[in-house]
C-alpha positions, 0 to 999 in steps of 0.5 A: 137248723130245723128241716123247714129252714133249709132246702128240701131234703128228699132222704132225711136219714141219709142226709143226717148220717152224712152230716154226722160223718162230717160232710158239708151241708151242700154235699150231704144234701146232693147225695141224699137227694140223688140217693132218693132219685131212682134215676141216680145211684150214688154211693152212700158215702162220698169220699174216703176222708175220715170224719172231722172228729178223727182229724187233728186240730192242726189238720182242721185249722189248715182246712179252715185256712184253705176255706178262709174261715175267719176267727179260726186261730181262736177256735177250739177243735169243736168250733173248727169242726162246726165252722167247717160243717157250716161251709 
């Protein structure tokens, strides 16, 4: 997705770093935009959960089930990560 296909991100570098760490698009955007706002002071990293790449396939599958992601049973670990990040 290009920068023009999504809502305005005020701190692109922070947004990309958070996405690479496995954070959802929405949460990364909220944190990146808050980081760019002088009146707010969020931490650079959200929760303490490790990036999806460090999760087992079973853990990813369980999270996908919680979010009711369709087709999860046929997905590879990489596909599960992508589907979770698109949420």
